[in-house]
C-alpha positions, 0 to 999 in steps of 0.5 A: 500500500502506498503510504506516501505518494511521490509528488512533483518535488518542490525544487522542481516546482520552484525551478519551473516558476523561475524559468517562467518568470525570468526574461528570455535574455537573463544571464542566469536562465541557461543555468536554471534551465539546465538544472531543471532538466537535470531535476526532471530527469530524476523525478521521471526516473523515480516515477518510472520505477514506481510502475515496477513497485506495482508488483509488490504485494500491497497487502504485506507492505507500506510504501513511502516515497521522498522522505527527509529525516533528521538523525542527530544533527544531520538530514538524510534523504530516502528516495523510497522506503518499503516497511514489511513485518519481516524487513525494511527495503530502501531504494536509491533510484538513478536515472543515468544514461549510457554506460555505467562502470562501478570501479571497486578500486577507487570506489567511484561510478564512471559514466561514459556517454557520448564518448565522454567519461564523467566520474560520480560518487560510488552510489553503493557508499551512499546507500550503505550510509543511508542504511546506518542513518536510518538504523540510528533514526529508528534507534533515536525514536525508540522504534522496532529495529528491523533488518534493513536491505537496500538497492541502487535502481537504475531507472533507464532500461537502455543504461549499461551496467558494467564492473570488473569480474571480481566486483561481486558486491554490485550484483546483489545491490545494483540492478535495473527497475525491471528486476526489482519484483524478482529481488523482492520475491527473493527477500521474502524468501530470505526474511521469513520470521516476522519481527514486528506486528502489523500495527507496529509497522503502521506505527512506524510509517506514521512516524516517518511521515510525521517526521518527514522534513521537506527541504525548502530552499530559497531559489533566487538566492541559490542563483543570486538573482534579485527579486527585482529580476522576477517578471510580474503580472498574470501571464496568458496560458495560451500565449505564455508570457503575454500579460493579462488584463483584469476586466469585469471579473476575468483576465483578458489577453490583449494579444490573443483575446483569450478569457480566463477566470482564474489565471491569477492562481498560477501568478500567486503560486509563483509568487509563493514559490519564488518570493514569500509564503505570505502576501499583503494586499499591496504586494498582490496588487503590485504582482498582479498588476491590479490597481483596486485594493478591493479586487485584490482582497476578493481574489485573495479571500476567494482562495480561502487561505489563512490570514493574520491582522486586520485592515491594512495590516492584513497578511494572507499566508499561503503555507504554514511552514518553516525554511530549513536548509539544514 
């Protein structure tokens, strides 16, 4: 059973908003677009693996995606964790094209793509570290400890995996996503003894979900882009960057003459992703390019978001959360 669904990463949403809101000739735009492509590739790789997870018995497991937990003073990220009554399985998902060679002598992964070699950190060291971090987290939370197993999943079926003949350690740890159901069957045969009751497994899943702390980043700060560089206004979804005008309760595009009722919602979502999690009436008017404070107030109230303060001091809060770059 899927206990926590995989969602579009917040960082991806922020990069998409930044691409929408940067001028075409902005000097940082190529870098932002390049990073967005990488992030999207990782997310699509994870979604591809989810297809093969459909063969994992739902009644015997709880699956949680994209967890960020704190063990002692450090955070660690888990792409996918599967809980059963006999073992815990961690999946670290890599969406990398080309040929991957796992070098055991120098503990690195070498990717050959378009006749170019690139070195990456050894993902086996990464997953081993995650095993230890999760084991420590379970101890800190006073939760029952189950055997922890981990795999590196290569999501691209066309990727070639290579290593030296004597490197036996990768055979049982690295695989294409299509091999996951077979490996799952092997694990069920390997771990037969129930270490915890089902109610304990559900309690563990709830604890993981409660302690999940998604990373909230300042995307403008990461690229040293001032807020003044961010394009404001309500964009036409048909003409993309064409600016819309507010007329008689709707948004009109002067270029293609299309009419939209809720075009401002995407604009305010971009404001939240790029600028702040709260907004005043004045900030709303400036960002949407509307002159009337009553129109801005109606738009914000219609969104049913919480607010604090009264009259001109009222602040609307898109998201009750905290920034944590740990």
